N, C-alpha and C positions, 0 to 999 in steps of 0.2 A: 465580338465575339466572348466569350468569358472565360475566365482559367480556373483552376483549381485555387480553392480559398487560400487567401493570402498570398497569391502569386506576385511575384514581382518584375520579372522579363520572359520574353518569350525571344527565340532566335529562329527566324526561318533558315532551313538549308537545302537541300538539293535531296537529303533524306527526310524529309520533313520535319516537322515542328518537335523542336526537342521540348521537356517536362520543364515546365516553370520554376524557379527558384522560391522557396517556401518564406514566408513574412507569418506574422500572427495574427493578423486580425484580415478581414475579408475585404481587399479595394480592387476596386474596377482600374486597371491599366488605360493612364491618362497622359495627356501631353504636363499634365501640372507638374513643377518639379517639385512643389511641396507634399504631393501626393507623393510620390516617389522617394524622396529623401525620406519623410515617414515611415514609408514600407521598408526600407532598410535598414533605418533605426529601430526596428520592431521587431525586424527580423534578426541583427544582432542581437537585442537582447532575448530573445526566443532560444537563440544557440548558449546564449550565458546561460538560461536557466536548465538549458537541457543537458549542459555540459555540471551545473549545480546539484541537479536531481542524481548523475551518475556519482558523484561526489556521495551525497547521502548514500547511497547504495552500497557502495563500497565501505563506508562509513561504519554502516548498517552490520554489515555483514560482517566482518573484521572487529570491531571494539566491541558489538553489543550480541558475539558471538559466547556464549554463557560455558560452554565446554573450555574454551580458548582463555577466555579470563578465570576460569578456575583452574586451570590447571598451570598457568603462572604463578598462584599462589600469593598473590598480595595481600589479600585479604585476611590471611592467619593470623597477623598480627594484633588484630581487634579483640583476640580471645586470650591474650597475654594473662590477664587476671585471674582466667580459668584452666590455664593449665594443670595447676595443682589442685585443682577442686573436682570431683568424680561425683559428688553427687549433692543434694540441699544440706543436708546436715556436717556435712563439711564447709559448706559456704557459710552457716551461722558460725563454727567455732572462729573459723578465720577472719569473719569481716563483722565490723560492728554498724547494727543498723538502728535506727532511730524503733523508737517502741511502736509507732502507730503505720512504720512502712519498713515491716521487716517480715521475712520469709514464714513469720508463724503467724502473722496478721492477715496473710492473703486468702482465700478461698481455694476450692479444689482444682476449678480449672487454674486458676493462677499459678498454682504449685505443680500442675503438670506442664504447664507452660514452663515454667521455670525449668522443671528438670529437663525438657527437651531444648532449651539454652545450651544447659552446659554439657547436654549430650552431641548439640552441635558443634561445641569447643573441639571437642575432640573425633568425632567423626570416622572410628575405625573402620565400620563398614562401607567407608564413601557415599554414603548416600545423599548427600549435600553440597549443594554448589557453594561457593565460598565466593562474592564476586566484589568488585571495588566500583565505586559510584561518582569517582572522582573527588576533588577538593574544593569547596566552597568556603569564601571570605564569608568572613563578619563583620559587618558594618553600620548595624543596628539593631535594636533589640529583639529582633524577628526570630533571627538566628542565634542568640544568644541563650543557651537549657543549662547556664550553670547555675542556677538559682536553684535549683530543686534540691542540693544538696547542702542548704543553707539551713541545717535542722538540729536538733539537742542529741546526741548520742549518747545512752549511758555506757560508764566504761566498765563498771565493776569489778571485777580481779586483774582488770589489764590496764586500770590505773594507776601504774608506776611512774613515776615521772622521767622524762627522758627515754623512755620505750617506744618504739612503733607500732604504730595502728596503723590499720586497714578498714575505709570507712565503705557505706553502701547505703542505697535506699532502694526499695522495690514497692510498687504499687500498682493494684491491679482495678481495672476500671472496665467498664463496658460502655457503648458509645449510642447513644440514643440519635435517630435522626428523624426529621418530617419535611415531606415533596421531593418533589424532584425537579430538574431545571424547568421541564413546561409548566409546574404549578406554581412553582417559584416565579417564572414569568406572567403568564396568564393568569395565575389563581391567587389566593390569598394567605399562601404558607409561610410569606415572610410579614405578612402586615399581621397575623393575627397574632396575640397574645404568644410570647416566648416561655420555654422554660428558663429555668436560673440555675447557676450552681447551688447545690445543697439540697434540690427536688430528690424526690426518691421516684421509685419505676412507677408507682400508682399514681405520682402527681403528673407524669408526662406522657403517662398512656392517656391519662384525662384530656391532656392536651393535642392530641394527636400523633405522639411522638412510636415508633416503634423501634427496637433494638436492633442494632446490625452490624457490632464488632465488638469484640473482646480484646483486649490490650494488657499487656504485663511491661512494665517500664523498671527495668535494673539500671542502677547506676552504680559505678563501682570506680575507687579511688585510688591511688596509687599513695604509699604507706607517706605517714607523716608522723613528727615525732609532739610527743604530747610534752607540752612546755610548760614550765612553773604556774604555780597557782596564782589566777591575777593577771598574768600575763599577757599581752595581746600582740598577737603573731602573725604575719601577713606573707604568705609566700602563694608560688605557683603551685598546681599540680595538674597533672594529667586526669580526667576523669574520662573514662569509658562508656558506653550508653549501651545498650540491649534493650532493643523497643519489639516485642513480638506481637505479632496482630494476627488476630484469628477470625474468619468469617462464618462460622457456626458451633457448636459446642462441641469440645472435643476432638475437631478434626485439626489437619495439620494446618499449623501456622509457618508465616514468615519472620525472621527477624531485621530488622532494619540495625546496622551496628555503625555508632560513632565515636570518633578520639576528637577532644576539647583540651584546650588549655586552661584552667580555669585559675583565679586569682581570688583567694579564701582569705579571710580575715577570722582567726578563732582563739579560743582561750579554754584553760581548764578549770573546773570548779572542783576544788580537792574535797569541799564540804557536800556536794550532792554526784563526785567521782563523775561528773559528767562532761563530755568535752561538746563547745557550742561553738559552729560555724556560725558566726554573724552575720557575714554577709560572702557571697559570692558571684563571680563575675566572668564573662567572658574577656579576651583582651583583642582588641577591635583592631582590624588589621590581620589577626591571625586565619586561620582556615579549620572548618571541621570538616575532617576526613569521613566519607562517607563510606558505607560497605551494607551490602544486603545478604540473607542467608536463604536458601531457597531450597527445598526437598525436591530432588530428581528425582524425574518422571519418563514413563517412555513415551509420553506422547512430547517430551520437549527433543527426544532422542529423533522421534519419527520427524519431526518437523525440520531437524536437520537434513536427515535423510531425502525428504520431499524437496527440501531447497536446492540441494544440491544435484537432483535429479531434473529440477527446471533449470537449472546452471548447462547444463548437458545438453538438453532438451533444446533451449532457446540456441546455443554457440553452433550446434548442427544442423538446425532449424536453419539457421540463417547463413552458415556457409551453404547449404542446399539452394537457399535462396537465391545466392549470387550469382549461380549458374541459371542456365536456360534446361526447365525442366520440361521433359516428355510428356507432350498431350496423356491426361489419362485417360485411361479407360476403365471406367467403374466395373466393370465385368470381370477383371481380373484380378479387383482387390475380393478376393470372397472367404478371406480366410484372415481371422484376427491379426496373425505374425505377419502376415503381406500389408494388412494397412499400417501396422507399427513400423513395417522395414520402409514403407513408404512415405510414411512421416518425416521417419529422421534420416533417410537417407535415398530418395527417389530416382529413380534411372532420368540422366540429365545429358545433355551435349556438353563441349567443351568450352560454347559461347559464355563470354561472360554476360552476366544480366543484373542490372540492380532494380527489381520491379519495387522493392520497397524498403527501407529501413529497419534498423534492430529495433527501434522505437516501437514501430510497427505490427511487429512480430511479439513484443513482448505485452504489449496494451490491447491486441486484439486477438491472440491466439486464444479459444479456450481452453485449449491443455494447458498452457503455461498458465493465464489470469485465475483459471480452477486449482490447477495444482497450486501454485504459489499463495493463493487465498486459504486455501485448507492448510499451509505450512504455516502462516501468519495465525490463522485461528487456534492453531494446537499452540502454538506459542504466546498467544497469547496469556495464559494464564500468570507466566513470568512479566513478559514486558511490559504489561499494564500496571502492575504494582513496581516495576524497576522506573519507569518513567514519571511516577507518581512521586515517589523518594526523591529523586533526581529535581522533578520540579518544584518541590516544596521547599528546598532548600535554596535552586538557583534564582529564586523570582526573587528574594531578597539579597541577594550575594552578590559581587561585581558581575560583569559581564567574563564570562571565560569560552572561548572560540571553540575549545575543545568538546565542555560538556554541551556546547548547544548544539553543536553537529551533532554528537551521542543523540541528544533527545529528539530531533528532528528527522536523523534517522529511523528513531521509533515510529514518529508519526508518519513517516511519509510511507513506513510498510500498507498501510493502511489504505494507500490507492489504489493498491489491487485487490481490497477488498471492496471499496465504492465499483469498479471495474466489471467485478464479479457480481454485484449486485444487481449491477445495469443491463448484465446480460440476462442475469436471473429474469428481471422482467421483462426482458424483450421477448423471451422465450415464451413465460407466460402467458403475457398477452398476446401470442400468438397461437399459444395452445390452447386458450380460451376462446379466442373468436369464431366465429363462425364464417368468415369470410372465405371466398373461395379462390381469390385473385391475390397476387403481387399488387402491393398498392392500394389496396381497399380497407386498410387498417391502419388510417394514421397515426394512432398513437403507438405501433413499432415502428412507425417512420421518425419518429419526433426521440427516439432515443437512440441518437447518434451523434458522434462528436465532428465535426468537420475539419479538427487536426488536434494534433497533440499539446496544442497552445491550450487549448479548455482543457485538456484533462489534467493539466497541469491547476489548473485554476480551483480544480475541486480537491487540492491538498491543502489549501488556504485554512480551510475551517479544521481540516483532519489535525493540522498541526499545536490547534489547541483544545483538541479534544481531550486532554488533562484536566486544564483551566475548567473546561463544560461540566465535568464529572466533581469537582472540586465545587463547583457553582451548586449543582443540584444537591450539595450534602453541606449545605453552608448552613442551615436551621439544624445545627447538633449539641447536644450536650452531655458531657462525659458523668457518671457514676460510679463512684470507687467504691472498694469495700469500706472505705471508713465511713459513711453514710450509711449503709446498709450491705447484710449480708447476701452476696451476689450468686448464692449456690443453687438458687431456684430461678433465676432466670436462663433463659434458652435463646441464645442466637440462632435464626434460621437462616439458611442459604440464601432464600428467595429476597430476604430483607439485607443482606450483607449490602457493604458500603458501595461496591461494583455494581452487581446484578441487579439491585435498583435502580439503577440510571441505564440499564442496557435500552429500554424501549424508547427512553428520552434521545439516547445518543442515536438509536436508528431511524428516529425520525430527524434528527439532525442530520445525516448521511443523506435521507432521503431528499429533505429539502433542499438541501445544497447542489444535490444532484440536478434536481430541478430549474433552481436557478440559472445554475451554469447552462444548462441545456435550452433554455430560453432564451438566455443571453446571447448564446451559439447561433440560434433562429434567429434572432433580429439583426442582428449584426452581420451575418451571412444570407440572409434572405435570398438576395437575387440567386446565389451559388448553389442552395440549397434546391429553389425553383428549379435551375439548370438540372442538375444533377437527378433531381425526379424525373426529369423526362427521357433517362436515358437508360438501355434495360441496364447496362453493366454497374451502374448507380444504383438502380432500383434494386441488384440481387445485395447491395451492399446494406441500404436503407432499410426494404421491406422483407427481405427473402433469405436472411441469416441471421446469426447472432453477434454480426460484424457491430462494433460499436466505433467506430474508426472508418471515416467513408469518402476521405482523401485520398487517393489515388497518384497526387501530382500529375496526373496526367492532363495533355490540354481538350478543353472542352470547346465545343462553337454552337450557341444556341441558334434551336428554329423555331418556325410557328409551330407546328407539333410534337416535335420532338428535340433532343439534341444531339449532337455526334459531338463521340469519344474518339481519338486518335492513339491507338494502341499497338507497339509494337508487338509480333506473334511470339518474340521472345517472354516477352513480359506478360503476355497475357495466358502464354502455358503455364507462365511461374504464379499466376495470381489463381489460374484454374488447381492447383497440386495445392495451394492455399486454400482454397475453399471446400475442396476434398478434404480434405486431412486435418488441418486445424479450425475449422468453423462448423457448426450444425446448419444444414439448410434446410429449408422449411417445405422444401417442394412445390412452391404456389406456381400456376402457370400466370403468364401475364392475361389481362383482359384482353376480352375479342377485338376490341376495337383498336386496341393497338397496334395488334397481329394486321387487321385488316389495314389500317393505314401503311404499316413497313409495306404490305405487300402491293400497296397500288405505288410504290416507287419503282416497282421491276420496269414498268413501261419505259418510265425517265432515265431510269439509269439504263435499260438495253439501247434506247437512243443514243445518249450520251456517247456509249461506249462505241457504237456503229459510227460514228459520225469520227470518233477518235483513232477508231482503227483506220479507216480510210484514208485522213491526213497522214498518218503515222504511215501506212505501209509505201509512200511513197519515199520517207527516208530512210525506215528501219525496217523494213519486211521482215528479218530475223528475228527480231525483238520482239513483233506484231506476233507471231506464230508461237515463238515462245511464250508469251502473256496467255494467249488463247489456249494452251494447250494446258497452263496451270490453273485456268480458270475450271477447264472442267476435271482436274485432278480435285475437286474439292467432292464430284460426282460419281465419279467411277472410278475405277480399279486397275488404275495401267501398270505397266510395268516398272518395276521397284527400280529397277537398275536405270532404266531408262529417263523417269523422272528423276532420279536424283542426280544424274549426269546433267540433266539439262537446266534442273535448277542451278548446277555449279557452274556449268557455263554462263549461265546467264543474269547472273550475280552482277556483271561490275553497268552491264545494260540495264537491268530492271532498277537501279537506283536512280536512274534520270527520268525514270519513270514511274516513281511514288507517287504523285499527285493522282496518276492516272489509275493503277491501282486501289487506291485508296478510295475511289469514286465508288465502289460495288459497298455497299451498304452491308451489316450482317445486324442480328442481333443474338443476345445470350438471354438463354431462357432454361429454367428448369424443369424438370420432370418428376413425376409424383414422387420418387424415391429421392431427390434433393440433388441428382446429379445435373452439371451444367453441360448446355448443347448450344454450339454454336452455327446458325442460320443464316444463310444469305437472301437475298431477293428472289432466288430462283427458287426458294423452297423447298431445298435442299439442305441438308447438313455437312457442314466441313467437316471433313476427314481427317485422321491422322498425317495421312501421307501427305493431303494438301497441304496441310497445317506445317508438315515438315518442309516445305520445299520453301514457304514463306520463310521460316527460321532460318533457313540455308541462306537466304538473297536478304534477310536483315529486314525484309519488309513489313510493312502494317496491316494492319486491320482497322475499319472504319464502322465502328458501333453506333446505333442509332438507338 
C-alpha cells in the first residue's frame, strides 16, 4: 500500500482508513525504526517551517504596510534640517557648501531632484510616504559614510569667530552599468576591461556601459562653532543624508534618508576665510538610522485593497471548506453572482469536514494566488527598492532579528509570484497542446508539487533576489558633474537599475521552479506513479490548474490503476474547490482507462453478490438498505424515503464500510470542465445518492 507523500502512519478502524499524517519527504511505511524516526523529525521540521512562514506573512502585512508606517510618522525627524528651508535659494543662504559640491554646481536634473527633496520635507499635500527602515549598526568601514563631509568650506562673510555655521555637501552623479547576472555568470562582462573612476560617458559607452540611474546626494550637518584661527577642534556632530535616486530623466524619484553621528576634526584659516574639516568618521558601535520617502500612488492603494480582499476570500472559503459542501450541479451556476456566492458561501451540511488545510487553499486556489500575485506586483515598485535599501545596510551591520524578519517578509511575498508563474505555465502548456485526453501531456503533469514542503523550498532562492540584482549590477561606474556636464545624458527606464535585471530574475525564478519540481519528482517518483494511475489524482495533475496534488488521502497501488478511499463529505468539498477555485481543462480520460475500469464491473458484481448472500443470514435489514442505496445512484426515489432510510441505517452502515468501498468509481470531466462521478455500473452518481452517503458518513473508492 502506498500512502500520500510524506505519510507517517495509518490507523485502520471500522470506519475505514484514516488519512495519514504528513511529513516532508516521500517515505514508504516500513518496519524500520530509523525510517519512522526520520519521518517524524522531518514532519516536525515541516511544521516549524510552516509556523515560520505564517510569521513572515504577519510581519510583512503589519510592519511592511506603507500606510501604517507613514501614519505613525517616525520618519519625519529626518527632515529636521529642512523644516525652515522652502527652496534651493534658501538652502544656499542658510548652509555653507564646498565650491564643487554646491547647489550652484549641479546640473538641471540634480536641481530638480534637490527641489523635490525639499518638497518632500514639507509635503503639504500628503503626496509622499515617509517610512522608517530600521537601525543598522556601524561595525566596519562599509557603513561609514561620514567621510563625504571632510571638505574645505569657503566661509566668506560668515567667517566671524565663535559664530555657528551649518555645513553641507551636495553632489549629482549618473550610474553606468555593464552586464546582468546572466552575462556576468556565463559571459565575460566581469572579466572584460572595466571603467575606472574619472572616465567620462564617451569612454564608458565605448567599453559597453549604459547609463541606468541618476543620483543626488545631499548631506547636512548640525551647526558647529567657528574656532579660533589655527585651533584644531574635535567634536561629534549629527549628519543627515538625503540620497535621491531616479531611474529615468525627469521622472519621480525616491529618497533614501539617513542619520549618523560623526566625529569630525576641523580648523579655521583666517587668511583664506575657509573652514577645513580634516577628517570625519563614524563612531563604531553606533547605528545608522534609515528611512525612505516614496511618492504615493494609486497602485499601492489598490494593492492594499486587493490584499484585504484576498484575506476575506481566504477566510470565508476556508470556513466553507470546514463544512461538508453540497454536491454542486454546474447548471445552477449560470450567472456570475451565483458563482461568486458559491465560491464564498456554498450550500453545505452541518457536518464538519476537514478536506484540506488552509495552506492548500492559499497555495492552490486560482483566485487567491492570482489576486495576491497582482497585489504584490502592484506594490513591487516600492517594496523592491525598500528591500534593497534595507539589505544594503544590513549586510555590513550586526545581525538584527527584527530587520531580518522584515526583509525576509518582503522576499516571501514572491512565493505567490512563483505559484502564479507555475499555474500560468500549466495553463499555457495545456492551451498550446493538441492532446485530446487527460494524461497525454506529460509536461503538464510535471508542473505539480507533492506537498507544501517543496513549495517552501522555492522561497530559499527568492530570499536572495536582492543580492541577485546586486550581482547583476556589480560592474558599475559613477560619473559626477565634477567630471563632465550631465545635462546632455539621458537615463532610459528600460536600462535602469532594476528593469535591466528583470529578464535575469525571471530566468532565476523559472530555473528555481524547475529544479524544485525535478527534485520533488525524483524523491517521490513512486508516489507520483501511483497518483497518476488514479482518476482523482489525474484531475489534479493533468486536468486542472491545480499545482498541489497531495490530498492527504490513502492510496492503494494496483496493477492497472490505484485506488483512493475518499469520504463522501470530503469528495463533495473537493468538487466545490474544483468548481470554484480551479480552472478545469475539460479533457476526457483515455478510452483504454475507461475500458479497463468497465472490465471491473463483473468482478465487483460477483463480489457484491457473494457478500450479500453471506450477509443476509446475519443482517438482512442492513443488506436491504445497502441494495437500495446503490440503486439511489441511478434512480430518483422518493426523497423522504431515501433520507429516512439513510439516517436509519447510519449505525449499521459503519460496520459495512469495506463492503461499500468495494464498489469502484471514477472521477472524470466533461468538455465544459465539470466533474462527474461514475460507478462500475456505467451510471453517474446523482446528488441524492451522494447525500445518503454523506448522512451515513461513508466513503467512495475511486480508481
